[in-house]
Structure formats: structure tokens, C-alpha cells
C-alpha positions in Angstrom: -27.6 -13.1 41.8 -25.3 -11.3 44.0 -22.0 -11.2 42.3 -23.1 -12.6 39.7 -24.7 -11.2 36.2 -27.9 -11.9 34.8 -27.6 -13.6 31.7 -29.4 -16.6 30.2 -28.8 -19.8 31.6 -26.4 -21.8 29.3 -27.1 -24.9 30.7 -30.9 -25.6 31.6 -30.9 -22.9 34.6 -28.3 -24.5 37.1 -25.6 -21.7 37.8 -22.4 -22.9 36.2 -20.0 -24.6 38.9 -17.2 -24.0 37.2 -15.1 -20.7 37.4 -14.1 -20.6 34.5 -17.6 -20.8 33.4 -19.0 -18.1 36.0 -16.3 -15.6 34.6 -16.6 -15.6 31.1 -20.8 -15.3 31.9 -19.7 -12.7 34.3 -18.0 -10.7 31.3 -20.3 -11.3 28.6 -23.3 -10.0 31.2 -25.3 -6.9 31.9 -23.1 -6.1 35.0 -20.0 -3.7 34.8 -16.5 -4.5 36.2 -14.7 -1.1 37.1 -11.4 -1.2 35.3 -9.8 -1.7 38.6 -11.7 -4.8 39.7 -10.0 -7.7 41.0 -12.7 -9.7 38.4 -10.2 -9.0 35.8 -7.1 -10.5 37.8 -9.3 -13.7 38.3 -10.4 -13.9 34.3 -7.3 -13.3 33.1 -5.1 -15.2 35.3 -7.4 -18.3 35.5 -6.4 -21.3 32.9 -10.4 -21.3 30.7 -10.9 -25.1 30.1 -14.7 -24.5 28.5 -16.1 -26.8 25.9 -18.4 -24.5 24.2 -20.3 -25.0 21.1 -20.7 -22.6 18.2 -24.1 -22.1 18.8 -23.3 -21.3 22.2 -20.6 -19.1 21.0 -23.2 -17.3 18.9 -25.4 -16.4 21.9 -22.7 -15.3 24.5 -21.4 -12.8 21.3 -24.6 -11.5 20.8 -25.8 -11.3 24.6 -22.1 -9.5 24.8 -23.2 -6.8 21.8 -26.4 -5.8 23.6 -24.5 -5.4 27.0 -21.0 -3.9 25.6 -22.8 -0.3 25.0 -22.6 0.3 29.2 -20.7 -2.2 30.4 -17.5 -1.2 28.0 -15.7 -4.6 28.8 -14.2 -4.6 25.1 -12.2 -1.7 26.2 -11.3 -2.7 29.9 -10.1 -5.9 28.6 -8.0 -4.4 25.5 -6.6 -1.4 28.5 -5.8 -5.3 30.4 -3.8 -6.6 27.8 -2.3 -3.6 26.5 -0.8 -3.1 30.4 0.2 -6.5 30.0 2.1 -6.6 26.8 3.6 -3.7 28.3 5.1 -5.5 31.5 6.1 -8.3 28.8 8.0 -5.9 27.0 9.6 -4.9 30.5 10.8 -8.1 31.9 12.5 -11.2 30.2 10.6 -13.8 32.6 8.2 -15.4 29.9 6.7 -17.1 32.7 5.2 -14.4 34.5 1.6 -13.7 35.1 1.2 -11.0 32.3 2.4 -13.4 30.0 -0.5 -15.3 30.5 -3.2 -12.3 31.0 -2.0 -11.3 28.2 -2.9 -14.6 26.0 -6.2 -15.0 27.7 -7.1 -11.5 27.0 -5.9 -11.5 23.6 -7.8 -14.9 23.1 -11.0 -13.4 25.1 -10.7 -10.1 22.8 -10.7 -11.5 19.6 -13.5 -13.5 19.8 -16.2 -10.9 20.9 -14.2 -8.5 18.8 -14.9 -10.3 15.5 -18.5 -10.6 15.6 -18.7 -6.7 17.1 -16.9 -5.1 13.4 -18.9 -8.4 11.0 -22.0 -6.9 12.6 -21.6 -3.5 12.5 -24.5 -1.2 12.2 -22.5 2.3 11.2 -18.8 2.9 9.0 -17.3 4.6 12.1 -17.8 1.5 14.4 -19.3 2.8 16.9 -20.6 -0.2 18.6 -17.2 -1.3 19.9 -17.7 1.2 22.2 -13.9 1.7 22.7 -13.8 4.1 25.1 -15.1 4.2 29.1 -18.4 5.8 30.3 -17.6 9.4 32.0 -18.1 7.8 35.6 -15.4 5.6 35.3 -11.7 7.3 35.4 -9.6 7.5 32.4 -5.7 5.6 33.4 -3.4 8.3 33.3 -1.7 6.1 30.2 -5.1 6.1 28.2 -4.4 9.7 25.9 -8.6 11.2 25.4 -7.3 12.7 22.1 -6.3 9.0 20.7 -8.3 6.8 22.5 -7.9 3.5 23.9 -7.4 1.7 20.1 -3.8 3.8 19.8 -2.7 1.9 23.0 -4.0 -1.7 22.5 -2.3 -1.0 19.2 1.2 0.8 20.3 1.4 -2.1 22.7 1.1 -4.9 20.4 3.3 -3.1 17.9 5.8 -2.5 20.8 5.7 -6.5 21.6 5.6 -7.7 18.2 8.6 -5.3 17.2 10.9 -5.6 20.5 10.3 -9.4 22.3 11.8 -12.4 20.5 10.4 -14.9 18.8 11.6 -18.5 20.9 9.2 -21.8 22.0 7.7 -19.5 24.8 6.9 -16.6 22.9 5.8 -18.1 20.3 2.3 -18.4 20.8 1.6 -14.8 22.0 3.2 -13.7 18.9 0.7 -15.5 16.4 -2.2 -14.5 18.8 -1.3 -11.2 18.2 -0.9 -11.1 14.5 -4.9 -13.1 14.9 -6.2 -10.4 16.9 -4.4 -7.4 14.4 -5.8 -9.8 11.7 -9.5 -8.9 13.7 -9.0 -6.1 14.5 -7.5 -4.7 10.9 -11.0 -6.5 9.3 -13.2 -3.7 9.4 -11.9 -2.6 5.7 -13.7 -5.5 4.3 -17.1 -3.7 5.7 -16.2 -0.8 3.0 -14.8 0.0 -0.6 -11.0 0.3 -1.5 -10.9 4.0 -1.6 -11.0 5.6 1.7 -11.7 9.3 2.1 -10.1 11.7 4.8 -13.4 10.6 6.9 -13.4 7.1 6.8 -12.9 5.7 9.9 -11.0 2.4 10.6 -10.5 2.9 14.3 -7.2 0.3 14.4 -5.7 1.1 11.1 -6.0 4.6 11.7 -3.8 3.9 15.3 -1.3 1.6 13.9 -0.8 4.6 10.9 -0.1 7.6 13.4 2.4 5.1 15.1 6.2 6.7 15.1 8.9 5.5 12.6 10.7 4.0 14.9 8.1 1.4 15.8 6.8 0.9 12.5 10.3 0.2 11.4 10.8 -2.1 14.5 7.5 -4.1 12.7 7.8 -4.1 9.4 11.4 -6.1 10.2 10.1 -8.2 12.8 7.2 -9.3 10.4 9.7 -10.1 7.7 12.7 -11.6 10.1 9.3 -14.2 11.1 8.6 -14.7 7.2 12.5 -15.6 6.7 12.5 -17.7 10.0 9.6 -19.8 8.9 9.3 -21.3 12.4 7.5 -24.2 13.3 4.9 -24.1 15.7 6.6 -25.1 19.1 5.5 -28.7 20.6 6.1 -27.1 24.0 2.7 -24.5 23.1 0.3 -27.4 22.3 0.1 -27.9 25.9 -2.6 -24.8 25.6 -4.5 -26.8 23.2 -6.5 -30.2 23.0 -6.2 -30.9 19.0 -5.7 -34.0 18.0 -6.4 -35.8 14.5 -9.9 -36.7 16.1 -10.7 -33.4 18.0 -13.1 -31.8 16.1 -12.9 -28.0 16.5 -16.7 -28.1 17.3 -15.5 -28.3 20.4 -13.7 -26.2 22.1 -10.7 -26.6 25.2 -10.6 -23.6 26.6 -12.9 -19.7 25.3 -10.0 -18.5 23.2 -10.3 -21.5 21.2 -14.2 -20.5 20.4 -12.5 -18.1 17.8 -11.5 -21.6 16.3 -15.7 -21.5 15.1 -15.9 -18.2 14.4 -13.2 -17.0 13.7 -11.4 -20.0 12.8 -8.3 -18.7 15.3 -6.1 -19.6 16.4 -6.6 -23.4 15.5 -7.3 -23.2 11.9 -3.8 -23.9 11.4 -3.6 -27.9 13.3 -7.5 -28.4 11.2 -5.9 -29.1 7.8 -2.0 -31.0 8.3 -2.1 -30.9 4.1 -1.9 -27.1 3.8 1.5 -26.0 2.8 0.7 -22.8 4.5 0.0 -25.2 7.8 4.8 -25.5 8.3 4.7 -22.2 9.8 1.5 -20.6 11.4 3.9 -17.5 12.4 5.7 -17.0 9.0 1.8 -16.8 7.4 0.5 -15.2 10.1 3.2 -12.1 9.4 3.3 -11.8 6.1 -0.4 -11.2 5.6 -0.2 -8.6 8.0 2.6 -7.1 6.4 0.5 -7.1 3.3 -2.4 -5.8 4.5 -0.7 -2.4 6.3 2.1 -2.1 3.5 -0.9 -1.7 0.9 -3.1 0.3 2.9 -4.0 3.8 1.2 -6.0 6.8 2.0 -7.1 9.6 0.5 -5.9 13.3 2.2 -8.4 16.1 3.3 -7.9 19.2 0.8 -8.3 21.0 3.9 -5.0 19.5 5.3 -3.1 20.8 2.3 -4.6 24.5 1.6 -1.1 25.4 3.8 1.5 23.9 1.9 0.2 24.4 -1.5 1.2 27.4 -3.4 -1.5 28.9 -6.0 0.7 31.4 -7.2 2.2 28.3 -8.9 0.3 26.3 -11.0 3.5 23.3 -10.5 1.7 23.3 -7.0 -1.6 22.6 -7.2 -2.3 18.8 -7.0 -2.9 16.9 -10.0 -4.9 14.3 -8.0 -6.5 13.5 -4.9 -3.5 13.7 -2.5 -3.3 10.1 -0.7 -1.3 10.3 2.9 2.0 8.9 3.2 1.7 5.3 4.5 4.7 4.6 6.9 4.9 1.0 6.7 4.9 0.8 2.5 7.7 3.5 3.2 9.4 1.7 5.5 9.5 -1.4 3.1 10.6 0.9 0.7 13.8 2.1 2.4 14.8 -1.1 3.7 18.6 -1.9 3.3 21.0 -4.7 3.3 22.0 -5.6 7.0 25.7 -6.3 5.1 26.1 -3.3 4.1 26.5 0.3 5.9 24.7 2.9 2.7 25.2 6.4 3.7 23.1 9.0 1.8 24.2 11.4 -0.8 25.2 13.9 2.4 27.2 11.2 4.5 24.5 11.2 7.0 24.6 7.4 8.4 21.4 5.5 7.7 21.6 3.3 10.5 18.4 2.9 12.9 17.2 5.2 10.7 15.7 2.1 7.8 14.7 -1.6 8.3 17.8 -3.3 7.6 17.1 -6.8 7.1 19.4 -9.7 5.7 18.4 -9.5 2.0 20.3 -13.2 1.1 18.0 -15.0 3.5 15.0 -13.0 2.4 16.0 -14.1 -1.5 16.2 -17.4 -0.7 13.1 -18.3 1.1 11.4 -16.0 -1.4 12.8 -18.7 -3.8 11.8 -21.4 -1.3 7.7 -20.2 -1.1 7.2 -18.7 -4.3 4.8 -21.3 -5.2 2.4 -19.4 -2.4 0.6 -16.2 -4.2 1.6 -14.1 -0.8 4.7 -14.4 -1.7 4.4 -13.1 -5.0 3.0 -10.7 -3.7 5.5 -9.7 -1.4 8.5 -10.0 -3.8 6.5 -7.5 -6.3 6.3 -5.3 -4.1 9.7 -5.6 -3.1 11.1 -4.9 -6.6 8.6 -2.5 -7.4 9.1 -0.5 -4.2 12.4 -1.3 -3.4 15.2 0.0 -5.3 17.8 -1.3 -2.9 16.5 -4.8 -2.7 15.5 -5.2 -7.0 19.7 -4.2 -7.3 20.3 -6.8 -4.9 18.1 -9.5 -6.9 19.6 -8.2 -10.6 23.8 -9.0 -9.1 22.9 -12.1 -7.9 24.3 -15.0 -9.6 21.6 -17.7 -9.0 18.5 -15.9 -10.8 17.0 -19.4 -11.6 16.4 -19.0 -7.3 13.4 -16.9 -7.7 13.0 -17.0 -12.0 12.2 -21.5 -11.8 9.1 -21.1 -9.7 7.9 -17.5 -11.7 8.3 -19.3 -14.4 6.8 -22.7 -13.1 3.8 -20.7 -12.4 3.0 -19.5 -15.6 3.6 -23.1 -17.2 1.1 -23.9 -14.5 -1.2 -20.7 -15.6 -4.4 -22.8 -16.0 -4.6 -23.5 -12.3 -3.3 -20.5 -11.2 -5.4 -17.3 -9.9 -5.3 -14.5 -12.8 -4.0 -12.4 -10.2 -1.2 -14.4 -9.4 -0.3 -14.6 -13.2 -0.4 -10.6 -13.8 2.1 -10.1 -9.9 4.0 -12.8 -11.9 4.2 -10.9 -15.5 4.9 -7.2 -13.8 8.0 -9.1 -11.9 9.5 -10.2 -14.8 8.7 -6.8 -16.6 10.9 -4.7 -14.0 13.4 -7.4 -14.1 13.8 -7.5 -17.7 13.9 -3.3 -18.0 17.6 -3.9 -16.5 20.0 -5.0 -19.2 22.4 -6.8 -17.2 20.1 -9.0 -15.8 18.8 -9.5 -19.7 22.6 -10.3 -20.4 23.4 -13.0 -17.5 20.2 -15.3 -17.6 21.6 -15.9 -21.0 24.9 -17.3 -19.4 22.8 -19.1 -16.5 22.6 -22.8 -18.1 19.5 -25.6 -16.3 20.8 -28.7 -16.2 17.2 -29.7 -17.0 13.7 -28.3 -16.3 11.6 -31.3 -14.4 8.5 -29.7 -14.3 8.2 -29.2 -18.4 6.1 -31.9 -19.6 6.2 -31.3 -23.9 9.3 -32.1 -24.1 12.9 -32.6 -22.4 14.8 -30.0 -21.6 18.6 -30.3 -21.5 21.6 -28.1 -20.7 18.8 -25.2 -21.7 19.8 -21.5 -20.5 17.3 -19.6 -18.4 17.1 -16.5 -20.9 15.6 -19.5 -23.7 13.5 -21.0 -20.9 12.0 -17.5 -20.2 10.9 -16.9 -23.9 9.6 -20.6 -24.2 7.3 -19.9 -21.2 6.4 -16.3 -22.3 5.5 -17.6 -25.7 3.3 -20.5 -24.2 1.7 -18.5 -21.9 0.7 -15.8 -24.9 -0.5 -18.8 -26.3 -2.8 -19.8 -23.8 -4.0 -16.6 -22.9 -5.0 -16.3 -27.2 -7.2 -19.3 -26.5 -8.4 -19.2 -23.4 -8.2 -15.5 -21.2 -8.3 -13.5 -24.3 -6.7 -10.6 -21.8 -4.7 -7.6 -24.1 -3.1 -6.5 -21.2 -1.8 -10.0 -20.8 -0.4 -10.1 -24.0 1.2 -7.2 -23.6 3.2 -7.9 -20.5 4.9 -10.7 -22.0 5.4 -9.7 -25.3 7.1 -6.2 -23.4 9.5 -8.6 -21.3 10.3 -10.5 -24.3 11.1 -7.3 -26.2 13.8 -5.8 -23.6 15.3 -9.1 -23.8 15.5 -9.5 -27.5 18.3 -7.1 -28.2 20.7 -9.1 -25.0 19.7 -12.6 -26.4 22.6 -14.7 -26.8 22.8 -18.4 -27.9 19.0 -18.7 -28.1 18.0 -22.4 -28.1 16.6 -23.8 -31.2 13.3 -24.8 -29.2 12.9 -21.2 -27.8 14.1 -19.8 -31.3 10.8 -22.0 -33.0 8.7 -20.4 -30.0 9.2 -17.0 -30.9 8.7 -17.8 -35.1 5.3 -19.5 -34.0 4.4 -16.9 -32.0 4.3 -14.6 -34.8 2.8 -17.2 -37.1 -0.2 -17.6 -34.5 -0.4 -14.0 -34.4 -1.1 -13.6 -38.2 -3.6 -16.1 -38.2 -5.4 -14.4 -35.8 -4.7 -11.1 -37.4 -6.0 -12.7 -40.7 -9.4 -14.0 -39.1 -10.1 -10.7 -38.1 -9.5 -9.1 -41.3 -11.1 -11.6 -43.0 -14.6 -11.2 -40.9 -14.3 -7.2 -41.0 -13.9 -7.3 -44.5 -17.4 -9.5 -45.0 -18.9 -7.4 -42.8 -18.0 -4.5 -44.7 -20.1 -5.9 -47.7 -23.3 -6.1 -45.7 -25.9 -3.9 -47.4 -26.5 -0.2 -45.8 -29.5 0.4 -43.4 -28.5 -2.6 -40.3 -28.8 -1.8 -37.0 -26.2 -0.2 -34.9 -25.7 -3.2 -33.0 -23.5 -3.9 -36.5 -21.7 -0.8 -36.3 -21.1 -1.2 -32.8 -19.7 -4.8 -33.9 -17.6 -3.8 -36.8 -16.3 -0.5 -34.4 -14.8 -3.4 -31.6 -13.6 -5.6 -34.5 -11.5 -2.4 -36.1 -10.3 -1.8 -32.6 -9.5 -5.7 -31.8 -7.6 -5.9 -35.6 -5.9 -2.7 -34.3 -4.3 -4.7 -31.4 -3.2 -7.7 -33.4 -1.7 -5.3 -35.7 0.5 -3.8 -32.8 1.2 -7.5 -31.2 2.6 -8.5 -34.7 4.9 -5.4 -34.8 6.4 -6.0 -31.4 7.4 -9.4 -32.5 8.8 -8.1 -36.0 11.0 -6.0 -33.8 11.5 -8.6 -31.2 13.0 -10.4 -33.7 14.8 -7.7 -35.9 16.4 -6.7 -32.1 18.2 -10.2 -32.3 19.0 -10.2 -35.8 20.5 -6.1 -35.5 21.6 -6.6 -31.6 22.8 -10.5 -31.7 22.5 -12.4 -34.8 26.2 -13.6 -35.0 25.1 -15.1 -31.3 22.2 -16.8 -32.9 22.4 -19.0 -35.3 19.2 -20.9 -33.9 17.4 -18.3 -34.3 18.2 -17.8 -38.2 17.8 -21.3 -38.7 13.7 -20.6 -37.7 13.1 -17.9 -39.3 15.0 -19.6 -42.5 13.0 -22.2 -41.6 9.7 -21.1 -41.7 10.5 -17.9 -44.1 7.1 -18.7 -45.8 4.6 -17.1 -42.9 6.4 -13.7 -43.3 5.6 -13.0 -46.9 2.1 -12.2 -47.0 3.1 -9.2 -44.5 5.9 -7.6 -46.7 4.2 -5.1 -48.2 1.8 -4.4 -45.1 2.5 -0.5 -44.0 3.3 -1.2 -40.3 5.7 -4.1 -41.5 7.3 -3.3 -44.9 10.4 -1.5 -42.9 11.2 -4.3 -39.8 10.3 -7.4 -43.0 12.9 -5.8 -45.2 15.5 -6.5 -42.5 14.2 -9.6 -41.8 14.3 -10.9 -45.8 17.8 -9.0 -46.2 18.9 -11.4 -43.8 17.0 -14.3 -45.5 18.4 -13.1 -48.6 22.0 -13.0 -47.6 21.8 -17.1 -46.3 20.0 -18.4 -48.7 22.7 -17.3 -51.5 25.3 -18.9 -49.0 22.8 -22.2 -48.8 22.6 -21.9 -52.8 26.4 -21.7 -53.5 27.0 -25.0 -51.2 27.4 -27.9 -53.1 25.6 -30.8 -51.4 25.6 -34.3 -52.1 22.0 -35.5 -51.0 19.4 -34.0 -48.6 20.2 -31.3 -46.5 19.8 -32.0 -42.9 19.3 -30.1 -39.8 22.2 -30.1 -39.0 24.0 -29.7 -42.1 21.7 -26.6 -42.2 23.2 -25.4 -39.4 26.6 -25.7 -39.6 26.6 -23.7 -43.0 24.3 -20.9 -41.0 26.9 -20.8 -38.3 29.8 -20.7 -40.7 28.4 -17.6 -42.3 27.5 -15.5 -39.5 30.9 -15.1 -38.6 30.7 -13.2 -42.1 27.7 -11.6 -41.0 28.0 -7.7 -41.3 24.7 -6.1 -41.3 25.5 -4.1 -44.3 22.5 -2.6 -45.4 20.3 -3.2 -42.3 18.2 -0.3 -40.9 18.9 0.3 -37.4 15.9 0.4 -35.3 15.4 2.2 -32.0 15.3 -0.4 -29.4 12.4 -1.1 -27.7 12.3 -0.6 -24.0 8.9 -0.7 -22.1 8.7 0.2 -18.2 6.1 -0.9 -15.7 4.3 2.2 -13.9 2.2 1.6 -11.2 -1.8 3.1 -12.0 -2.1 6.4 -10.1 -5.0 4.4 -8.0 -3.1 0.9 -7.4 -5.4 0.3 -4.0 -8.9 -0.4 -5.8 -6.7 -3.3 -6.9 -4.8 -4.2 -4.2 -6.7 -3.6 -1.1 -9.4 -6.3 -2.3 -6.5 -8.1 -4.0 -4.6 -9.3 -0.2 -7.7 -9.1 1.3 -9.0 -11.9 -0.8 -5.8 -13.7 -0.2 -6.1 -13.2 3.0 -9.3 -15.0 3.9 -8.4 -17.6 1.4 -5.3 -18.6 3.6 -5.9 -17.4 7.0 -9.0 -18.8 8.3 -10.7 -15.8 9.3 -14.2 -16.7 8.8 -16.3 -13.6 7.5 -20.1 -13.5 6.5 -20.2 -13.4 2.6 -23.1 -10.5 3.5 -20.8 -8.4 5.7 -18.4 -7.8 2.5 -18.5 -5.0 0.9 -14.8 -4.4 -0.4 -15.6 -7.1 -3.4 -18.4 -9.1 -4.6 -18.8 -12.5 -2.7 -20.7 -14.8 -4.4 -19.3 -18.2 -2.6 -16.9 -19.5 -0.1 -13.4 -18.0 -0.8 -11.5 -20.7 -1.7 -7.4 -20.6 -2.3 -8.1 -22.1 -6.3 -11.1 -20.2 -6.8 -10.9 -16.4 -5.9 -12.8 -14.0 -6.5 -12.1 -11.8 -9.9 -9.7 -8.7 -9.9 -11.1 -6.0 -10.2 -12.0 -4.5 -13.9 -8.4 -3.2 -15.2 -8.2 -0.2 -17.0 -6.9 -0.9 -20.8 -5.1 1.5 -21.6 -1.8 -0.3 -23.5 -1.2 2.0 -26.5 1.9 0.3 -28.2 3.1 2.8 -30.5 6.8 2.7 -30.6 9.9 3.7 -28.3 9.9 4.0 -24.7 6.4 2.3 -23.6 5.4 2.4 -20.3 3.0 -0.4 -19.4 0.5 0.5 -16.7 -0.7 -2.6 -15.1 -4.4 -3.0 -13.9 -3.4 -2.2 -10.3 
């Protein structure tokens, strides 16, 4: 064979006549080319125009996996990729050979690395063989301690962070992010809770990068997301992928990824996909979420020197986690418009990520129909106090709230995880009194997506009440999720003392919410009473059923009390400003009567009936000719609201619910992020290889895998509640 490696013939025994064919077969073959061989120059500089079927690609991957253990060609091409990227960073000439070689290297390595990861036989991914043979001289810039994965990850992140995106560099930026997605997919093979001994080579390398580089990368990923740049037309010269061109026949070997990895051409596969508008923005957001939500336990041995065993306070209360530098960078990001200083007066320039919060806010507003953008918004408002503060002082809160409320409105067509994220965001925002006040000042001319009735000149606060009560009603009939109920009611409770001129429809929905929960409560109480009259000697299942029913009855008792506290807060702190609420309570006052003597509700209902007595007496005192109309009743209420003093009303401490993330959020977020990424990126991963979450069917954007089991810790018992999410 001479210089040609001994490989199975793919063309009926004929030696490949195309140079590219020859070079690729040499790459997957059994002959090992030294790192310094001119073979690598030829492989990476030559335009690779190949037409390979998916079956042929699969054969190539199998052969490569068989030979890579001693050729170490994956490690070598990654070293060359690193060198090319380093040259790209140091030169401004994007037409240089280094750029072409980097693009070829990242294409080729993506295909074969994905196959090796997907078919790994060990938990520490030794099958990747990310090292050179002992006989081969190790380059001076490759650390023996850190390894090749650290070199390539550092080079990729350095390029992504330092080189601006342009029409010339767009393609390489995009493909490096796709390579990162493949490299980080080792996480799919393990569970979400990683111990200190769990090995993920590329993840570990990414987490070990210096803070300055991490900050650059987080900033660039977010700027890519904000820019939403379309795929440049001039970059399409790398592909032949017209409408009639199917990915079964591939142009250029890197595009083999479209068959096995569904990269890089996946964004052209469906012009109807919203995500296809900006492939770079989508890829950047995917990598950002994966990196930010990575979490790993530390070894206790590493903490021994830091623990003072003489002090109980210094003892770890739970398993310690390392500090994720990407999460920290996102949490510490600051608005580029302001030069903040810390408490000691030290300038923060250069030490934190600086972003245009205004542009980020606007982009989120445009993209919140997408679930990944909702998760990004959650990550920002939950972790970054500066961004949360920025959101709260915006006067156009409808930019974010309208798409979030529309998502809740369309709950049957959204995933349960997306609904959870939206509700948590609303709960976090509702913790701020200025937010609760400002949403009632912002009036919406109309709400085009609300179908049940025409909503004209409705305040944003009224719309929130309408949508949250509607969500509870939907959950009551469909999902029956206690956590969802709790979150909706907690947000309403935070809003209640600040309600201003709540609309008539929103006021009706609040009272109807009490009626709806009351009917559910009465039904449960009736069933429980019937079960109590069953003769003794029934099975243990009957006892268990009664216990479950008693627990559910207790939960609905708590829900009813919260709704009563919501109504009380409006009547106590904001009655003169809310005549429509008074009208709605008067109109449906019979729904409160059965609970007047209930020990959990009597004090709260005393206040409500005191209000009813006041306004009913004023109504009775009116000499009225003819029938009472809604307008006339409201007019009497408005007039008498001015004379309302609240004498005799019992003041209750305002309910205030806060959101607190679970102690092990990775158990929810890591599987959730990867479910989103797999459903949107086009990364095709064998279900049998995925251990991170159960996979029964191909992932689809509208048919997501169920979220991990949520701990039900929500005991509603009064003031200052902390709502622990299932995350």
C-alpha cells in the first residue's frame, strides 16, 4: 500500500482517485502520522469535497475508533486545531490558511469525536485517547499535567472570546460552538449529580480556565445572543444545500456531521424553524446554558484544611460544590452603561463581565416564546441582582411580561418545565413592591392573543391577575400540580397590597378563584366524610386513601386561606383604589357564607363581611327608582369608597413569598438544559447512550421529556414564606 493506510475499500476495491478521499481514509486508517508530518498540512488545507452516505460515514467512524487507540489521530488533529486557532487570534487576516485549516479541523474532529463519546465504554472516557504515544515528542505548549483537552478548550474559548464575529469569521465561530456541544455531550452519559471523581475531560478543562478568559467567553456568548446575526450569504459557499438537496448526500466531509451529528447544516434543514433565524445566537445560548448550570461535588479531602472542626459553624451542612466560574461570571455581569464601584471604592472595570443590559432586555423580550430564552431570563433574574434591579426600574415591563403571560395563556401547548420557569420569574419579580405598583400604572391598549373576551385599556397588573387565576383553573382541571398552584397564589399574594384600580374582569376572576377552590374543597370534604362512615376492618389501602385525602384537603384549606388573605390585603391596604373588587365581592357574597365559621378562615372572613355590611348598608340607604344596574351599583361603591375608613378592620401581617432555589439545583437544571439543547440544536444522540434522563422517544420541541421528580416541600402556614422550586 506504500503511503496509503490499510483500510477497507469503500469503492469496490478501486483506489480513491480523489485526493480528499485518500486523505480522509488515511486519517481513519491504521497508519499513524507523526504530529510533524506534512500529511496534516495537506489534510487541513485541501478543500474537502466528498459525497458520502450515512452508512459510509458510520463505517468510517467504526474504523477510526478501532485505529485511534494507537494512531492517536484525534489528539493530533485537535493539537493542530489549537495551533490554527492560536494563529487566527494573532492575525487579523481571516483569509489566511490558518482559518481554512481550523475550519477543516473542527469539521472533521466533530464527526469522529461525537462517535467516540456516544460509544464510550468507560466512565472516564479513556476511549478518546486524548494523549500522544510515549514514542512521540510532546509539543512544548502541551502540558503533561493538563493534557490535550485543556489545550484545545483554551484555544477555542480564546478564539470565541477575542475574535469578533463578522461575515468572514461567522462560520468558524458557529462550528467551534457546535464542536463544544459535541465535546460537552459526555454529560449525557452520566447522571446530573457529579462527584469529585467523575471525569468529563472537556468540561473539566473548561472549568479550569482563568477568570479573565471565562469573562470574555460569557460576554461574547451573550453578545452573540443579543446580536441575533443571520447566517452570512458569503459563508454559504462552504455548503451546497438548496431546497432540493438532501443531507443523505453530503458536500465536504465535515458536513458528514449533518448525518450523524446533524451539524453544521441542521439550521438549513427546516426554514420554518424559528431557531434558524440566527444559528450563531442559538448555538451561543446552548453553550452558555450548559456551562452556567454545570455543577460538581468537591472531594471532602480538599476541604480538610479549610474546616475548623472546633467550630460547629464551620462544618459543612451539605455536600460542598465547586464554584462554577461561568455561573459566577453571569451572576456578576454589570451594565455597560454604568461604572459601578464596590463598597471599598475599587473600580470593577476588567474584573466583571460588562454587558448592554438595555439590548439584552430588548432581545429577551423578542425571544421569550423560545424556552431557552425563558431559562436564560430565569438565570439572570435569579442569580444577577444588578440585572434584576435593571428590569425592575424599566418603565416598559410589558416587553418581558407580555410574552411570559402569553406563554401561561397557551399552557396546554407548552412544556410543564417552561410553565414552571415563567411562574418562578413572575414570583421573583413580584417580591419587589415597586414592580407591583408599576404594573398597575402601565395600561395596555389591547391584548391580541387573549381570546375569551376583548380586553381594552387593561392594566398590566390586571392582566397578570387574569392570567394567574386562569392558570390555576387550568391546573385544577388538567395538571393537578400543587407546586404550580402554590406559585400562582404566592405571586398574587405579593401583588395584593399594591393593587391599583383592578379591572372588573380581573376582580371577578379573583372571586371566582375562591369559588372554584371552595367547590373542590367541599367535594373533598364530602368524600372524606363518606369514607369515615365505612365500617371498621377495611383494608390498609382504605386507611392510606383516607390519609391521602386528608392531606389533599389540608392543602386546599391552605389555598383557600391564601385567596382570602389576597382579598383581605386588597381590602385592607387598597380598598379606596379598587371599587371593582368591592363590587365583585358583593356580587358573589354568597360563596363566602359557608366558611364564615371555619376556624381557619373566620378572622379573615370577619373583615370581608365587615366590608360587605358597610357597603350593603349604603346601598340600602339609597332611594332608588327602578332596578339596580351594574353602573349604578358601581357608582354607589365609588362614592362610598371615599368615606371608607376601615374602622374595626383587623390588620393582618402582609403575606410575602420569596423564591429560594433548591440545595441541589443540578438535579433539575442539567437534564432540563440538555433536553432543550437536544430538541433544538439538531445534535442526534442515540437514546440508548443517554443516562442523564429517561428517553422513551425521540426528543421533540413540543414533546419534551418529563422533568425530574419535584420535591413537594411547600407548607403554607403564614407570613414570610419561602417557595422552594423543584429546581
